[in-house]
N, C-alpha and C positions, 0 to 999 in steps of 0.2 A: 426511585424504586418502583413506584406505581406505574410510571411511564414505561419502565423496563418490562414490567409484567404485561402491559398492553402490547408492546412490540413482540413479545414472545407469543401472544395470542395470534397476532398477524402471521407470524412465522408458521405456526401449525396450520392455519387456514390456507396460506399460500401453498404449502407442501401438499396438503390434502386435496385442494380443489382446483388450483390454478397452475399445476405443473405438467400434467400430461399434454400430449401433442394437441388434442382437440380443444382444451380449455386454457391453453397458455396465454397469459396476459402480459405482454412486454412492458406496458406502461406501469402496471401494478407492481411488477418485480423491480422495475427501475425506481419507483417511488419508495419501495421498501428499503433498497440499498442506500438511497440518499438519506432517508430518515434515520436508519441505523448508524450511518457514518456521522451525521449531524449530532446524534445523541452521544456517540463515543468521543467526539472531538469537542464537546461542549465545555466551556471554560470551568464550569462548576465541578467537573469530574477530573480535572487535571491535578492529581494529588501532589505532584512534585512542586506545585506552586504554593502549597500550604506549609505552615509550620509543622515540625515533626509531631507535636502533640495533637494538632487538628487531624493530621494524616492518620495517626494511630487510631484516633477516635472513630473516624469514618470507616477505616478498614475493619475495625472490631465490630461495628454495627452493621455495615452494608457489604463489606468486601470491596474489591476493586471492580466496579460495574463495567468498566471499559473492557476488562478481560472477558467477562461473561457475554457481552454483546459482540465483542470481536470474534470470539470462537463461533458464535451463531452466524455471523457474516461469512466466515470461512466455510462453515458447513453448508450454508445456503448457496454459496457459489458452486461448491462441488455437486450439490443436488441438481444444478441446472442441466448437467449432461450436455446433449447436443445443442441446447439453446445458448450455451456460453458465447458462441461466436457473435451473437446479436448484441453482446455487451462490450465488444472490443472495437474500437479503443475507448468508448465512452466511460467505462468503469475504471480505467487505469488510474485516473486522477483521484477519485474517491478512495480506492484501495491504497494508493500511495499515502494519502492522509492518515489512514489507519496504521500503516506500517511505521510511520514516522513518530507516532506517540511513544515517548521514551519509557516503555514498559517491556522488559526483555522477553517475557513469555508470550506477550501479544505479538511482538515482532517476529519471533520464531514461528509462531502459528500462521501468520498472514503473509510473510514475504514469499513463501513457496507458491502463493497464488500467481505471482508474476510468471514463474516458470510455466504454470498451467496455462496461462494466457498465451505465452509464446508458443507452446506446444499446440494449443487449440488453433491459433491463426496459421501456424505452419501446416497443420493437417487439413483444415477446412476452408482456407481462403482460396485454394486453387493456384496460388502463386508459389507455393513451396518456400515461403519466407515469413518473417514476422515484422515487416517494416512498419505497419501501422501502429503496432504495439510499441515498437522501438522508438519511433518518432514522438509518440504521445508521452512515453515515460520520460524521455530526455527533456521535452518541453515543460512538463509538469514539475519535474525535479528542480529545474532551474527556478521556477516560480516559488516552489515551497522553500528552497534554501534561502532565496532572497527574502522570503517572508520570515526568516528566523528559525525555521525548522531544520532538523537533521543535525548529526554530530558524528564524531569519529567512530564511535561504537556502531552506529548505524551503517556507516560505509564498510566497516570490516565484516559485519554480519551479512549485509546484502551480497557482497562479493562471495563470501564463503558459501552461503546457501545456494546462490545461483550456480556457482561452479559445481557444487556437489550434485545438484539435480541435472545440470546439462551434461556432465561427464558420463552419467549413467544412460543417456539417451543415444540410440544408434545414430540418428541423423542430425540431432541438434548439438552434438558434442563440440564440433568445431565452430559453427557460427555462434552457438550459445556461449562458449568460452570467450570468444572475441568480444561479444556484446557485454558480458559480465565485467570484463576488464576495462572496457570502454566506459561503462557507467561508473565503475569504481574510480577511475582516474578523473572523470568529469566531476564527480561528487567531491573528490579531494580538491580539485581546482576551485570549485564553487565555494567550498568551506573556507579555503585560504583567502579567496577574494572577499568573502563576507567579513572575515577577521581584519583584513588589511585595509578595508575601506575607511577605517578610522585612524589609519597610520598617517603620521605627518609626512613621511617620505614619499614624494611623487614617483620616484623610481620604483619603489616597491609596489605601489599601486599599479603602475604601468605594466610591470612584469607579470603581475597576477592577471591583469586584463588580457594580456597576450596569451597566457596559458589557457584561460577559459576559451578564448576565440579559437 
């Protein structure tokens, strides 16, 4: 809780002093995001790993601090404005870690950052695409699922939110929809692959490997 209060102090100083064009400090903002993500994903805050009694006790006394800092991360991302492009693709992995935390409200609040990143690269990269974001998300997703994160609910929500946002966008509706469906099917295959790795049947394992490839 004390640490969270400290991070909130950094938040207000960053917004007040280091956000405008003349004083923007890339390394400082980078450090802030990595610090906040490390806090949010710290094992002592992962409430679903505790017994129901311990979980209730923590929530009653402190609330779910992951949500509090997760919403701050989201707000800080949107505050960046034109500076966002400097954080793509480097921030894709850390934001993915945040969205994979199995807390529904946190996921709903942070998954739309992916669409914002797509839009940002599409508008400011000069290439009229979001390939760097796309490649980074696919690479990091593979690593995270292999590391045991991600679930069926995440796959459904990710596809739903990406499709909703992309379909409202004049230029991103077609490539965005294609990307959302690609990521969703990749995630499905990765989750199947993770489950089947402990299966006795060699054929099942091989067919899952082929699907992922």
